C-alpha positions in Angstrom: 76.5 -88.7 257.7 78.6 -91.2 260.0 78.0 -94.6 259.5 76.5 -96.5 256.3 75.2 -100.0 256.7 75.1 -102.2 253.9 72.1 -104.4 254.3 71.5 -107.6 251.0 68.8 -106.1 248.9 67.2 -109.8 249.5 66.4 -109.9 253.2 63.7 -107.3 253.2 63.7 -108.2 257.2 66.6 -106.7 258.1 66.1 -103.3 256.6 64.6 -102.1 260.1 68.1 -102.9 261.3 69.0 -100.1 260.0 66.9 -97.5 262.3 66.8 -99.9 265.5 71.1 -99.5 265.4 70.9 -96.2 265.1 72.7 -96.1 261.8 72.6 -92.3 259.4 72.3 -94.4 255.8 70.9 -97.7 254.8 72.6 -99.1 252.1 69.7 -101.7 250.1 73.1 -103.5 248.3 72.1 -104.7 244.6 75.7 -105.3 244.2 78.8 -107.6 246.3 76.1 -109.2 248.5 73.1 -110.7 246.3 74.3 -113.8 244.1 73.7 -113.8 240.8 70.6 -115.9 240.4 69.5 -113.5 243.1 69.1 -109.9 240.8 66.1 -109.9 239.8 64.6 -110.7 243.3 66.6 -108.1 245.3 65.9 -105.4 242.6 61.8 -106.7 243.2 62.4 -105.8 246.9 64.3 -102.8 246.7 61.8 -101.3 244.3 59.1 -102.4 247.1 61.4 -100.9 249.4 61.9 -97.1 247.7 58.0 -97.4 246.8 57.3 -97.5 250.3 57.4 -95.0 253.8 59.8 -96.7 255.5 62.4 -95.6 252.7 61.8 -91.8 252.9 62.0 -91.4 257.1 64.8 -91.8 259.1 67.6 -93.3 258.7 68.3 -91.7 255.1 68.2 -94.5 252.2 70.9 -95.7 249.9 70.8 -98.2 247.0 73.7 -100.0 245.9 73.7 -100.7 242.3 75.8 -103.5 240.4 78.1 -101.9 238.2 76.5 -99.4 235.1 78.3 -101.5 232.8 77.0 -104.8 233.3 73.7 -106.4 232.4 72.8 -106.4 236.2 73.7 -102.3 236.2 71.6 -101.7 233.5 68.5 -103.6 235.0 68.7 -101.9 238.4 68.8 -98.5 236.5 66.2 -99.2 234.9 64.1 -99.9 238.2 65.6 -96.5 239.6 63.7 -95.1 237.0 60.8 -96.9 237.1 60.0 -96.3 241.0 58.2 -93.9 242.4 61.2 -92.0 243.9 64.2 -92.3 244.2 66.6 -93.1 246.8 68.8 -90.1 249.1 71.9 -91.7 247.6 72.7 -94.0 244.6 76.4 -95.8 245.5 78.0 -96.8 242.5 80.7 -99.5 242.5 83.9 -99.1 241.0 83.9 -95.8 239.8 87.2 -95.3 237.6 87.0 -92.0 235.6 84.5 -89.3 236.2 82.5 -89.9 232.9 80.9 -92.8 234.9 79.1 -90.4 237.0 78.8 -87.6 235.2 77.2 -90.2 232.8 74.7 -91.3 235.2 73.9 -87.8 236.5 72.5 -86.7 232.7 70.7 -90.2 232.3 68.9 -89.7 236.0 68.3 -86.3 235.7 66.4 -86.3 232.6 64.4 -89.1 234.1 63.5 -86.6 237.0 65.6 -89.2 239.4 69.2 -87.7 240.3 69.1 -89.2 244.6 68.3 -86.6 246.7 72.0 -86.3 248.1 73.7 -87.4 245.1 75.9 -90.1 244.2 77.9 -92.1 246.2 81.3 -93.1 244.3 83.0 -96.3 245.9 86.7 -96.4 245.0 88.0 -99.6 244.8 91.1 -99.8 242.5 94.2 -98.1 241.5 92.9 -96.5 238.6 90.1 -95.2 241.1 92.5 -93.7 243.2 94.4 -91.7 241.0 91.1 -90.4 239.2 89.5 -89.7 242.2 90.0 -86.1 242.0 88.4 -85.8 238.5 85.9 -88.3 239.7 84.6 -85.5 242.5 83.9 -83.0 240.1 82.5 -84.6 237.8 79.1 -82.8 238.4 77.4 -80.9 240.9 75.5 -84.7 242.3 78.7 -86.0 243.9 77.7 -86.4 247.5 80.8 -88.8 248.3 83.8 -90.7 248.1 83.7 -94.1 249.9 86.8 -96.4 250.0 86.5 -100.3 248.4 89.0 -102.2 250.8 88.8 -105.5 250.0 88.6 -104.6 246.2 91.8 -101.7 246.3 93.5 -104.9 248.0 92.9 -107.7 245.3 94.1 -104.8 243.0 97.1 -103.8 244.1 98.2 -107.4 245.8 98.1 -106.1 248.9 97.1 -107.4 252.2 94.3 -106.1 254.1 96.6 -104.3 256.5 98.9 -103.1 254.2 100.7 -99.8 254.5 99.0 -99.2 250.6 95.6 -99.4 252.0 96.1 -96.6 254.0 98.0 -94.4 251.7 94.9 -94.5 249.8 92.4 -94.0 252.4 94.3 -90.3 253.1 94.7 -89.4 248.9 90.5 -90.1 249.0 89.9 -87.9 252.0 91.8 -85.0 250.2 90.5 -85.4 247.3 87.4 -85.2 249.2 88.6 -82.3 251.8 89.5 -80.2 247.8 85.5 -81.3 246.6 83.9 -79.9 249.8 82.5 -83.6 250.0 82.9 -86.6 252.8 84.8 -89.9 252.5 83.4 -92.7 253.8 86.0 -95.3 254.7 85.2 -98.9 254.3 83.6 -101.4 256.6 86.0 -103.3 258.9 85.5 -107.2 258.3 86.7 -108.1 261.6 83.2 -108.9 262.7 83.7 -109.9 266.7 87.4 -107.9 266.9 86.5 -104.7 268.7 90.0 -103.8 268.5 90.4 -104.3 264.7 87.2 -101.8 264.7 88.5 -99.0 267.0 92.2 -99.3 265.5 89.9 -98.5 261.9 88.0 -95.3 263.4 91.0 -94.3 265.4 92.6 -93.7 262.2 89.5 -92.6 259.7 89.1 -89.6 262.6 92.3 -89.1 262.6 93.4 -88.6 258.4 90.4 -86.7 257.5 87.3 -89.6 256.1 83.4 -88.4 257.9 82.1 -91.7 258.2 82.4 -95.7 257.9 80.5 -98.1 256.4 79.7 -101.2 258.5 78.4 -104.7 257.6 76.3 -105.4 261.0 74.4 -103.3 263.3 76.8 -103.7 266.6 79.1 -101.8 264.2 76.9 -98.8 263.9 77.1 -97.3 267.7 81.7 -97.6 268.1 81.5 -95.8 264.1 78.6 -92.8 265.5 80.8 -92.5 268.8 83.7 -92.2 267.1 82.5 -89.9 264.5 80.8 -87.8 267.1 82.7 -84.9 268.9 83.6 -84.7 272.1 81.8 -82.2 274.6 85.3 -80.8 275.5 85.7 -80.3 271.3 82.5 -78.6 271.3 83.1 -76.6 273.6 86.8 -75.9 272.5 85.0 -74.9 269.4 82.3 -73.0 270.9 85.2 -70.6 272.1 87.0 -70.5 269.0 84.0 -69.3 267.3 83.7 -66.5 270.2 87.1 -65.0 270.2 86.8 -65.3 266.2 83.9 -62.8 266.0 86.0 -60.9 268.6 89.6 -60.4 265.9 91.9 -61.7 265.8 92.4 -64.2 269.6 94.7 -67.0 271.1 92.3 -70.0 272.7 94.1 -73.1 274.8 96.8 -71.4 273.3 96.3 -71.8 269.9 96.4 -68.7 267.8 92.9 -67.8 266.1 92.9 -67.6 262.1 90.4 -68.6 259.5 91.9 -71.8 258.5 91.1 -72.5 263.0 87.8 -70.8 262.9 86.5 -73.4 259.8 87.8 -76.1 262.0 85.6 -75.3 264.9 82.7 -73.9 262.5 82.7 -78.2 261.3 83.0 -79.3 264.4 79.9 -77.8 265.3 78.6 -78.8 262.4 79.2 -82.1 263.4 78.0 -82.1 266.5 74.2 -81.4 265.1 
């Protein structure tokens, strides 16, 4: 899943934007993009969406709940339990300990409402970054970690372009690699600055992140393109797999061992 498009749950008229722009995942947001006075209204829209066929076709469906230890978060969980079907993903904000995900897993498992592909834990603080490895191991239904850049910057008193945020991204990617799950980058908040988006995408791709969130449909196509292997990369991967099947070999001047073969298999999987 390369592109994750956030849409406020109060704007049901925008839910179709995700399929129209080619997003891999639509995140119906009950948290930051919804004012406190509108939470119940937003929840009703999310419930109606989950009850419709639209939520169970392409793109994949996700709901970002409010923090589970808040009144709004409790109400969000009640809605998810009462809804006729679970979303593909549940995005959980401000996760700082594995117990938060383990508790949600137990609660929704008992209710028969586990998300199809798992929980997406948002890492939005220094404490969350420190606990990333434990969070990845919290339960078998963790699907990804997502970086929350704005809250992280606030937590560590850093500027949005500071090295501290790049280090946090790399740490998140490493934790996800160890747990064999996807690391998802934060959205680019410079909505009309293509160069800024390109720079963020280049860093994410080079450093092992597997997708990126978006808050505007115009960012979806560049995100999809950045995380899709190029034809040259796909051709290389096929040569590697072919060579690996023959035993030890060299492809393009590089020795093919199991690590290289695993990299090639990942490229071909991403190309599907």
